[in-house]
C-alpha positions in Angstrom: 0.0 0.0 0.0 1.6 3.3 -1.2 0.6 6.4 0.7 1.4 10.0 -0.4 3.4 12.2 1.8 0.5 14.5 2.4 -1.5 11.7 3.9 1.3 11.1 6.4 1.4 14.8 7.2 -2.4 14.8 7.7 -2.2 11.8 10.0 0.6 13.3 12.1 -1.3 16.5 12.5 -4.4 14.6 13.5 -2.4 12.6 16.2 -0.8 15.8 17.4 -4.3 17.5 17.7 -5.6 14.6 19.7 -2.6 14.7 22.0 -3.0 18.4 22.4 -6.7 18.1 23.4 -5.7 15.4 25.9 -3.0 17.5 27.4 -5.2 20.6 27.6 -8.0 18.6 29.4 -5.5 17.3 32.0 -3.3 20.4 32.5 -4.3 20.6 36.1 -2.8 17.1 36.9 -6.0 15.9 38.6 -6.4 12.3 39.8 -8.2 10.3 37.0 -11.1 8.3 38.3 -12.6 5.1 36.7 -15.5 7.0 35.1 -13.3 9.6 33.3 -10.9 6.8 32.2 -13.7 4.7 30.9 -15.1 7.6 28.9 -11.7 8.4 27.4 -11.1 4.7 26.6 -14.3 4.7 24.7 -13.3 7.8 22.8 -9.9 6.4 21.8 -11.4 3.0 20.9 -14.1 4.8 18.8 -11.4 6.8 17.0 -9.4 3.6 16.2 -12.5 1.9 14.9 -13.6 4.9 12.9 -10.2 5.1 11.2 -10.7 1.5 10.1 -14.0 2.6 8.5 -12.3 5.4 6.7 -9.7 3.0 5.4 -12.5 0.7 4.2 -14.0 3.5 2.2 -10.7 4.6 0.9 -8.7 1.4 0.2 -11.3 -1.4 0.5 -12.1 -4.2 2.9 -8.8 -6.1 2.7 -6.8 -3.1 3.8 -9.3 -2.2 6.5 -9.3 -5.9 7.7 -5.5 -5.8 7.9 -5.6 -2.6 10.0 -8.2 -4.1 12.4 -6.1 -7.2 12.9 -3.1 -5.1 13.6 -5.0 -2.8 15.9 -6.5 -5.7 17.9 -3.2 -7.5 18.4 -1.5 -4.2 19.5 -4.4 -3.4 21.9 -4.1 -6.8 23.4 -0.4 -6.6 23.9 -0.7 -3.1 25.3 -2.5 -4.7 28.3 0.8 -6.2 29.3 2.3 -2.7 29.3 -0.3 -1.7 31.8 0.9 -4.4 34.2 4.5 -3.0 34.0 3.3 0.6 34.3 1.5 -0.4 37.5 4.7 -2.0 38.8 6.8 1.1 38.0 4.3 3.5 39.6 4.0 1.4 42.7 7.7 0.9 43.1 8.4 4.6 42.9 5.2 5.5 44.8 4.3 8.0 42.1 1.6 10.4 43.3 -1.7 9.6 41.5 -2.1 13.2 40.2 1.2 12.9 38.2 0.8 9.5 36.7 -1.1 10.9 33.7 1.7 13.3 32.9 4.3 10.5 32.9 2.1 8.4 30.6 1.4 11.3 28.3 5.0 11.9 27.6 5.7 8.2 27.6 3.2 7.8 24.8 4.8 10.5 22.7 8.2 8.8 23.1 6.6 5.4 22.2 5.0 6.9 19.0 8.4 8.2 17.9 10.5 5.1 18.8 7.9 2.7 17.2 7.9 4.7 14.0 11.6 4.1 13.7 11.3 0.4 14.5 8.5 0.0 12.0 10.4 1.5 9.1 13.5 -0.5 9.9 11.6 -3.8 10.4 9.5 -3.4 7.3 12.6 -2.6 5.2 14.4 -5.7 6.5 11.4 -7.9 5.7 11.1 -6.4 2.2 14.8 -6.6 1.4 15.9 -9.8 3.1 13.3 -12.6 2.9 15.1 -14.7 5.5 14.5 -12.1 8.2 10.9 -13.4 8.3 12.3 -16.6 9.7 14.3 -14.8 12.3 11.4 -12.6 13.4 9.1 -15.5 13.3 11.4 -17.7 15.5 11.8 -14.7 17.9 8.1 -14.3 18.3 7.5 -18.0 18.9 10.3 -18.0 21.5 8.9 -14.9 23.1 5.5 -16.5 23.2 6.9 -19.6 24.9 8.8 -17.4 27.5 5.6 -15.4 28.2 3.5 -18.5 28.7 5.9 -20.0 31.2 7.3 -16.8 32.7 7.9 -16.6 36.5 6.4 -13.8 38.6 9.8 -12.3 39.6 10.1 -8.7 38.5 13.3 -6.8 38.0 13.2 -3.6 40.2 12.6 -0.7 37.7 15.6 1.3 39.0 17.9 -1.5 38.0 16.9 -1.2 34.4 20.2 -0.5 32.5 18.7 2.6 30.8 17.5 4.1 34.1 20.9 3.4 35.7 22.7 5.1 32.8 20.5 8.2 32.9 21.0 8.6 36.6 24.8 8.3 36.1 24.8 10.9 33.3 22.2 13.3 34.6 22.4 14.7 38.1 19.3 13.4 39.8 17.5 14.5 43.0 15.7 11.4 44.5 12.5 13.2 45.4 9.4 14.6 43.8 9.1 18.3 43.1 5.5 18.6 42.1 4.9 17.8 38.5 8.4 18.9 37.4 10.8 16.7 35.5 13.7 19.1 36.2 14.3 21.6 39.0 17.1 23.5 40.8 18.7 22.3 44.0 21.4 24.4 45.6 21.6 26.4 42.4 22.2 23.4 40.2 19.7 22.1 37.6 18.9 18.4 38.3 16.4 15.8 37.2 13.6 14.9 39.7 12.4 11.4 40.6 9.5 11.9 38.2 11.9 12.1 35.3 13.5 8.8 36.5 10.0 7.3 36.4 9.5 8.6 32.9 12.7 7.0 31.7 11.7 3.7 33.4 8.4 3.8 31.5 10.1 4.6 28.2 12.7 1.9 28.7 10.1 -0.8 29.4 8.0 0.3 26.4 11.1 -0.1 24.2 11.3 -3.8 25.3 7.6 -4.3 24.5 7.9 -2.5 21.2 10.3 -5.1 19.9 7.6 -7.9 20.4 4.6 -5.9 19.3 6.2 -4.5 16.1 7.5 -7.9 15.1 4.0 -9.3 15.7 2.2 -6.7 13.6 4.7 -6.9 10.8 3.6 -10.6 10.6 0.2 -9.2 9.6 1.4 -6.4 7.2 4.6 -4.8 6.1 2.8 -1.6 5.1 4.4 1.1 7.3 1.2 3.1 7.1 -1.0 0.3 8.3 1.4 -0.8 11.0 2.0 2.6 12.4 -1.6 3.7 12.4 -2.6 0.5 14.2 0.2 1.2 16.7 -0.7 4.8 17.1 -4.4 4.3 17.8 -3.6 1.5 20.2 -1.0 3.5 22.1 -3.1 6.7 22.2 -5.6 4.9 24.4 -2.9 3.3 26.6 -3.1 6.0 29.3 -6.9 5.7 29.7 -6.6 1.9 29.6 -4.2 2.0 32.5 -6.5 4.1 34.7 -9.5 1.9 33.6 -7.8 -1.4 34.5 -5.7 -0.3 37.5 -8.2 -1.9 39.8 -8.7 -5.1 37.8 -5.1 -6.1 36.9 -5.0 -8.9 39.5 -8.0 -10.6 37.9 -6.3 -11.1 34.5 -4.4 -14.1 35.8 -4.5 -16.1 32.6 -4.2 -13.2 30.1 -0.5 -13.9 29.5 -1.4 -17.3 28.0 -3.6 -15.5 25.5 -0.8 -13.0 24.7 1.7 -15.9 24.4 -0.6 -17.6 21.9 -0.9 -14.4 19.8 2.8 -13.9 19.7 3.4 -17.5 18.7 0.6 -17.3 16.1 2.2 -14.1 14.6 5.5 -15.9 14.5 4.1 -18.9 12.7 2.2 -16.6 10.3 5.4 -14.7 9.5 7.3 -17.9 8.8 4.5 -19.3 6.6 4.4 -16.1 4.5 7.8 -17.1 3.1 6.8 -20.7 2.3 4.5 -22.1 -0.4 1.6 -21.8 2.1 1.8 -18.0 1.8 0.0 -15.4 3.9 -3.0 -16.6 5.9 -6.3 -14.9 5.0 -7.1 -11.8 7.0 -10.5 -13.2 8.2 -8.6 -16.2 9.7 -6.1 -13.8 11.4 -8.9 -11.6 12.8 -10.8 -14.7 14.1 -7.8 -16.1 15.9 -7.0 -12.8 17.6 -10.6 -12.1 18.7 -11.1 -15.7 20.0 -7.8 -15.8 21.8 -8.3 -12.5 23.6 -11.9 -13.3 24.5 -11.1 -16.8 25.9 -8.1 -15.6 28.0 -10.1 -12.7 29.5 -13.2 -14.8 30.2 -11.0 -17.6 31.6 -9.3 -15.1 33.9 -12.5 -13.4 35.1 -14.2 -16.8 35.8 -11.1 -18.1 37.7 -11.0 -15.0 39.9 -14.7 -14.6 40.4 -15.5 -13.7 44.0 -11.9 -13.3 45.0 -12.1 -9.5 45.3 -8.9 -9.0 43.3 -9.6 -5.4 42.8 -6.3 -3.9 43.9 -3.8 -2.7 41.4 -0.4 -4.4 41.4 1.5 -3.3 44.4 -1.0 -0.5 44.9 -2.4 0.9 48.0 -1.3 -1.0 51.1 1.7 -0.8 53.3 3.8 -3.0 51.1 4.2 -0.3 48.5 7.8 0.8 48.2 8.4 4.5 48.8 10.0 6.8 46.4 13.4 6.2 48.0 13.3 2.5 47.4 16.4 1.4 45.6 17.5 5.1 45.3 20.9 5.6 46.7 21.3 8.6 48.9 17.6 9.5 48.7 16.2 12.3 50.7 12.5 12.7 51.6 10.3 14.7 49.3 8.9 18.0 50.4 5.7 17.7 52.6 3.5 19.1 49.8 4.8 16.4 47.4 4.6 13.3 49.6 3.6 10.4 47.4 -0.1 9.6 47.3 -0.3 5.9 47.9 -4.0 5.6 47.1 -5.0 3.3 44.3 -6.3 5.1 41.2 -9.7 3.7 40.3 
C-alpha cells in the first residue's frame, strides 16, 4: 500500500491534535477516576475503529481488515504494558495526580520510537526474505517465554537505561511537584518523576520489539502498521486508569498474549513458504477468539476473589520513592507520594 506524503502529514497533524486536546484537558494534573478513564477509553477506541471505517471506504475491505487485525493485536499486547506501568508507579510510589503526565510523555516517546522500529523492520522484511524466519522464530520463542514466565520482576531502578540516565544526569531522588527538572542548591537536576518517565520509556522499548514484530507478521505496510500502533497507544493512558483496579484478575491473560505472539511468528514464517500469507479473516478470528477466551477464563477463575487492587497499589507493602535510590532524601511535605490506588 503506497501512501502519499501529504497523507502522512495529515495523519501526524491529527495525532498531534488529539494529544493536544488530551494535554489541555489534563493540564491541572488531577487524579483520574474510573468513570473519566472509561469515557476516554471509549473515545480512543471509537477513534481507532472509525479510522478503520475510513480505510475501508478509501482502500477497500482487505486493507481495513488488515488494519483491524493489527489494531487488535496491538491493543491486546498493550494490556501487558499496563501491568508494567502499575509496577513502576507502585515501586516509585508515584503520586496519583502525576501518573497521567508521565504516561502522556511516555506515549509521545513510544510513537516516535515505534515509527523508527516499523520502518527498519519493514525494510528488512522487504529486502531480506530470511528475516521473516528470524522474526518468526523470535516471536515463537517470546510467546513460549511469556506462557511460562515466572512472577519475579526486576526492580525498575535496576533497568540499564535508568541506571545510565542517573549516572549521566544529576538526579535528586525526590518529587518536586509535576516537574521533571528543578534546581537544587543552584544546580539544575532531574527529579524522581523524570526517572520514572525513563523507566516507563525503557520498558516500552522492550515491549515495542515484540509488538512491532507481531504486527509486521500481519502487514509490512508502514502506514497500516504505524496507524494501528498509534491508535492502540493513544488509548494506553486511559486503559491504564481503567484497568488499574482489575489487573490482579487477569491471571491467565499472559497465556492468550503468548498464543498471539506464537501465532504471529508462525504466520510470518509461513508467509515465506508455499503456504503464503494466511487470510485476514482467519487472522482476525484467531485474535478475537484468543483475547476473549483468555479474558473470560481469567475473570471466571478470579470470580468472587475480590482481586480489585492494582499491582502493588495501595497497602503498606508499596515501596516508597526512596526504594532502591541511593542517597535518597525525603520529598517536600507538599509532594509526599499519594499511595491511594487510582480507580
